[in-house]
N, C-alpha and C positions, 0 to 999 in steps of 0.2 A: 504493499500499499505506500503510496507518494507521501510526502511528507504534506503537500497541501489538502488532498484527500483525507487524510486522517486528521487535520486540522478541522476540517469541516465536520467530520463525522464525529469527532469530539463535542462540537458546538451542539449537536443533536436537534431538539425543537426550537434552541436559541435561535437557529438560523432562519426560522421566520422572524425574528425580532430585526435582524440583520438586513433581512429583505426589505422590512420596512423602512430602517433606516437609509437603504439604498434608495427606495422611493421618495422618501422625504429629500433626500439630498437632489434627486433628480428634479423633482418639483421646485425646490427653493434655486438650484441653478436656471430653469426656465423662466421663473420670477424675477431673478435678479436681470437676466439679458433682456427681460420684457420691460423692466423699469428703465434700464439704461436706453434701450430702442425707443421708448415712450418720451423720455427725458430729450435725447437729441431731435427726435422729431418733432416737439412742440418748439422748438426753436424756430424750425423752417415753416413749420405748418400749424398756427393755434388750434386748439380743441377745446371746446367748451368741457369747463370743469375739470381741464385737466390735471389740477392738483389733487381732487379727489381720487381719479385712478391710480395716479402715482402714489399716492398714501397707502391706497388697498394693496398695489402691488408690493410696496415696501414692507407693510406688516405682515401680509400672507407669506411673502417670502421669508422673512426673519423667524416667522414660526415654524416654517418647513426647515430651515436652517438649524434651528434650535431642536427640532424633532431628530434630524438626522444625528446631530451629536450625542443626544441623550438616549436615544436608542442604542446607537452604536456602542457606546460605553457602558449602558446598561447590560447589554449581551456580553460584551469583553469580562465585564468585572464577576459576572455571575459565571463566566466558562472558567475564570482564574479560580474562582473559588472552589469550581468541581474539581479543577486539575490539583489543587492544594490537598483537598480532601483525598484523591486518589492517590497522592504522593504520600501521606501520612498512613494510611492504610498499607501501600506498598511498604513503608518503613518497618511496619510492624510484621509484615509477611516475610520481608528478608532478615530483620534481626533475629538473634545479634551475628550468626554464621556468617551472613553475605556481608555485614558492615564492619566485621572486624578489622578487616586491611582497607576500611575506607577512612579518609580525614573527615573530621567533623566540620570543618570548614568547606569541603565539597559539599557538604549535605545541605549545610547552611545556604552556600551560593546557590543551589538548586531551588530551596525554596523561597528565599526573600529575594533573589535577583532574577535566575532564568525564567521562573513562572511569570514574573512580572514584565518583563521583556516581550512575552507571547502578546501582551495586550497590544503590541505594535500591530499584529496580524490582523486582529479582529477589529479595532476601532480605526486603526490608522491606514490599512492597506485594502483590505477587502470591498469596503463601500467604495473608496476612491478611485480603485482601480475599476472597478463596473461603471460607475458614474463618469469617470474622466473617458472610458472607452465610448460608452453610449452618446455622451456630449459630443465628443470626437467625431463620430460618423455622422449625427444630426448636423452639425455644423458644416461639415464637408458638403452634405446634400444640399444646406441652405444657402451657403456660399455658391455653389456649383449651378444653383438654379438663377441665381443672379448674372453670374459669368463663368462659364466653365474654366477660365484662368483663375479666379478667384477660389474655386473648388480645388483645382490643382495645388495651388499656392498653400491653401490650408492643408491639404492631404498630406503633402512634404512636411510642411511644420509641425503638424501632430504628430506624425509617424516618427520624425526625429527627437521631439520632446519625450513623448509618450512611451515609445519603443526603442528606438535607437540609442539614445543617451542612457535611459537605465540599465540595458543589457550591456553597455560597453563599462559602464560605471561598476556593474556587479562585478564583472571580471577582475576589474582592478582592484576592488575593495575585498573579494573574497580571501586572499592570501592576508591580509592585514587584519580583517577581522577574526580569522583563527588564531593569529599571532597575539591579538589584542585579548581575546579570550583567555588564552594560555597565560599571559603577562597577568592578567587581573585574575587569575586562579592562583598563580604565585604568590603573588601579594598578597592576598586573604589568607593562604596557607600560612605564610609568617607571621603576619598579624595575629592569626588566632594563636599559634604556638606562642608569641611573645606574649600576649594577654595570659594564656594559661600557664605558662612559666615563669611568669614575672618574679616570683619569690626566688627561684633557683638561679635568675638571672643577675639578680640583685646579690643572693649569696655568694656565686662564684665570679661578682664582678665581671658578668659578661654584658651589661645593659648597653654599653656603648657600642660592642661589636654588633648586637642586634640590631641597634638601630642605624647603623651604618648598612646593614645589609637590607633593612626596610626601607631606606633613602635609596639605595641602588635599584630595588624592585619596583619602587614607585617612579624613579627616573625612568626606567626602561619601558614602565607600561604607558608614560605618557609621551615618551619618543615616539612609540608607535602610534598613539591617539593623534597626535600633531600630524604625522604622514597622513593617515586617514582623514584628518579635518581638510589638510591642503589639498586632499584629491576631491572631496565634496566642494571646495570651494571653486575648484577648477570647472567641476561639473555644473556648477552654478552659473559661472560666467559664459560657458559655452549654450545653455539654454537660453540666457539672455541675448545673447549675440543671435541666436537663432529666431528669435521673437523680434528683434531689431531689423534683421536682413528681410525676414518674411513681412513684416509691415512695411518696409519701402517697397518691395515688391506690390503689395497691395495697392499701396499710393499710386504706384504706376500705373497700374490697371484701372484704377479708379479714373484716373486723369485723361488717359489714352481713350478709354471708353466711355468717358462722361457720365459715369455713374453716381450716385448720391453719395456724398461725404459719409454718411452715417456709416457705410460699409467699412471704411477706413477708420472711423473713430471706433467703432464696437468689435474692431478684429482683435486688438490688444487683450480685452477682456475675456474673449474666448479661450485664453490659455490657463484661467486661475486653478482649473481642475487638474489640468496636465502638468503645470508646474509642479504639484505636490506629488506626482508621480516621478518624476527625474529626481526627486529629492529622496526616494523610497528607497533604494539600495542601501544607503549610508546606516539608516537604523533598522530597515527591515533584515538586512544581512545578519546582524546581531540576533535578532529577534528568531530569525529561523534556525540559527545554531543553538540558541536557547531550546527552542521547541524540540530539536532533535535531541539535545541532553536529556530534558524531560522524558521524553518517549523512550528512550534507551534505558532509563532509569526503570519506568513503568515495565517496560519489556522484560526485566530480569526476573529470573526464575529462583524460588527459595532453595537451598541447599538441603534443606528438610522437608520431605515428604509426610503427609500428614493424613489421617482417615476421619472418619465422622463418628466412630463408635465412641461409647461414654466408657468411664472409668469407675468400677465400683470402688468400695472402702478399700484404700491400698494393704495388701496384707503381704506382698513379697515383689521385691525387684530384683531384677537379674543382668547381668551380661553374660553371653555364652560366647566363648571363642571370639570375642572381639579383637580386630586390628583396627588401626585408625592413624591417619597422620594428616596434620592440617592443610588444608588446599595451598596455603602459601609454599608448604615444604613437603611436596607429595613423596620426595624420596627417602624422608626422614620420619620412618612410623615411630609413633609414640607407645602405642599400645600393641602387643603381639599376643594372640590368642589368648585375651584375658578373660578370666571367669569371676564374678562375683555374686554373691545371692545375699540379700540383705530383706530380713523378715519384719513383719509388724512389731514395734515396740522396743526393736535392738538399737543399742548405742554402738555405733562402728567407728573406731579410729583408722584414718589412712594416715601413713608416714611414707617418708621417701626422701631423696635429694630433691634440690630444685630442678625443675625441668623434667622430673622423672613422669608425670602425666598423672598427676594426682587430682589436680584442677580438671583436668579434661575428662577424667572419670565422671565427675558430678556434671558436668557440661553435656555429657551424653546422656546421663539419667533426665537431666532438666531438659532433654529434646532440643538443646543449643545447635547440636551437631549430629549427624548421623552415622554410624559406624560405617566404615569401608566395606568390612565383612564380619560375618556374626550378626547377632542379634542383642536387641535392649528390649525386653518383656518387663510390662506390668501385671500382675496377677496372672502371668502366662499369657498374656495380650502382647502381640509385637508393638511396639511403639508406632511402627508407620500405620498401623490400622486405627488409632486412637487419635482422638480430637485434640490437637496442641492444647486447647484450653482446657481440656478435660485433667491433662497430665499436669499442665502448669498450676492448675487450682489445688492441686493436691499437695504442693512442694512450696516451701518458703526457702528463701534463700539469703543469708547473710555473708557479704562480700569481706575480704580482705582490709578494703578502704570504705569508710562510711560514703554513701552518695546522700549529699544533701541538696535537695531540690530547691528553686527560688520558689518562696511562697511562705506559709505560715507554718508552726511547729505541728499544729493539728492536721494541715494537708499532708506534710511530710508524713506522718503517721498514718493518716487513713487512706492516703493514695485516691481522696475524692470519694470515697466508699460512705455514703451518707448512712448506712445501716448501723456503723460504728459509733456508738455513744460516749459521750466525754468521761462517763463513769467509767465504762471499759479502759479508755487510755490512760486514766489517772491511776486504776489498779495496776496497769502493766508498768507505768512509769514508777510506782511504789516498790515494785519488785525490782527495779534496776536502781533503787536509789536515786531517782533522777526528779521526782516528784516535787520535793522540797525545791531542787534549782529552779524548776521551771515555774514554780509560784512565785519564787522572787523576781521573774522578769516581769517588766511593767503590762505586758498584755497578756502574760501568760501562754496559753494555748494559741493565742491569736498573733505571738510575735513573730515578726518576718524574718526568714533566713535567708541565705544563699551561698553557695561554694566560696565565694569572695568574701562574704562579710559575715562568718560563723559568730554564734553567740554562745557556744560551749566548745569545751576543750576538746581534745583530740580523742580522751577516753570517755567523755561524755557524748560525744558524736557516734561514736562506737556501740554505746549503750543503746542510744536512740535508734541506730540501724537494728539492732535486736529488738527493741521494743516495736519497730515496725512489723517485725517477722511473727512476733508473738501475738499483736492484736487481731492479725488475719487467722482463721483457722486453717489448719493444714495437717495431712497426715505424716510428711517428712518434712524434715527440719535439715538443711544444708549450711553447715558453718566451714567457710572456705577461709582458713586461718583468720580467724576473727580475733585473735589474741597476739598476733604477732608483732604490733606496733605498741602493745599497753603495757602497762608496769604490773608487777603482781597483784596490787590491789584490784584494778580492774578486771585484771583476767579472772580472779579468784569469783568477783562477783558475776560476772557474765556465766561461769561454769555452773555457779550456785543457782542462779535464776534457770537456767536450762533444765538442772538436775531436779529442781524443786517444782517447777510449774508448766513445764512442757512433757506431754503423756504420750507423744508419737514417736516415730521411729527417728533417729539422729544420725547423720554422717558427718564426721568433723575431720576436715583436713589441717592438719598441723604440723609444725615443726618442733613444738614445746613438748618434752616428754610431759610436764606439770599438768598440760591440758588433756592429757589422755586418762586422768583419774575419771573423767566422766564417762569413759567407754567400757563395754561390757569384752570388747573384742576388738583387735587390733591387727592390721594388716599392713605389710611393707610392700611398696610398687619397688620391683627390681627389674630391670632390663624388660620393662615392658609387662611384666607379670606380676600378680599379688601374691605374697606368700605370706602366711600368719607368723605374729612373732609375739614375745611376750612384752608386756607394757613395762617391766624392769629391765629389758633388754635395749629398749629405743634409747 
């Protein structure tokens, strides 16, 4: 499917709104030229109540012009909203496996910038192209009826400005547009990395180096942008030159054939729609590239396939002869013929050296990734046959680093689940010795937090992460190095809370021997396989 066809298919029923915008634009053009014709005519041939007719033409033409712009932008913004919804849904389908190797700045550019640029096609390209083409054909016929020479001049001038110049400009700007997009992406990546790692940059006194790199990236972007602007200026000069030369030719025909001067005066005003077409390649090339980026993303297929079967109460989770390597490193297998069985109520510890694959095992259980070979089953059902939502609703996950979202503490705990009451939140916070801390905050649960402006210490943030997992019901709690960055007191508090207040199955990934006191059984991952070990031997 061609890009233009897909853009129209994406619009769906809003194509009717775009068609109405085109009709309003055609009417506005007709009334505008009627107003000009009438204005010039009354200079030579007085007409009774001429001002009334001109006023009516001006008002109706203005309303039609407003309708064209309003309907075109209404359809465009509704289509963009639809595309953003599709993109967010696609993010949910692809995450996390397909996004693990993606930069967050690339995704943000797609959502904030690329989708916005598609508005150029719907609001500033589709209607102008149709209106310009139809009005050009109409004017060629009208001028041709007055004089075949006028029709020929109009045809050549309109074809040059509406077809020849845009095509030539598109060819000249296409490589620059591609390079400009790449420069912009590079600049945004560096900026996002600088903002995310500003503390590390300050710590290692690398701020000046990073700022110099940003300046260099910005300079490179604007160099390409200036080249593009220069070529667009050259295009504008060529179009004006065509208008002037064709006007001179029209004046010559009017004088030699003794036609009305109104034809010569009216002729330059017929270019208003066509001049917009000549300027389109500069903006449309970026819009089409952005549209291609968006559709490429929407066409991505998830790495994890899922069925529709529902999952009953989780009694047994198994890995059977599982092999796995990350897609970025397919020749470096992490797991080899790995077997694991976890039964309901069990508390299992996973240990092993860094990079051995402990976190990989829990990612396979959470269905973040699919095994290359072997099966991952839940209650004997293959994970591929189960609904992803059904599997993930049964599991709560606590990562090594607390994830604090921009919003209130309440929103961070409930994740917008309105069924969770404040009473339940305070109960869980009390388990983790956070209730008193939160009550001392000015807005308590309504206190706004963000990753860049935390109101809690690192240890309190990690406890808040566990609180988020405990307020939501689950059958399996996965703790992925939850205490690795904590002191002994915070570690003890987290382990005590899980031991006393969580009745489901627990899988604990850890390097700390002290954390294994929580576990009934400990397995060590060695050379891609799990072997039982004694807690005291770790």
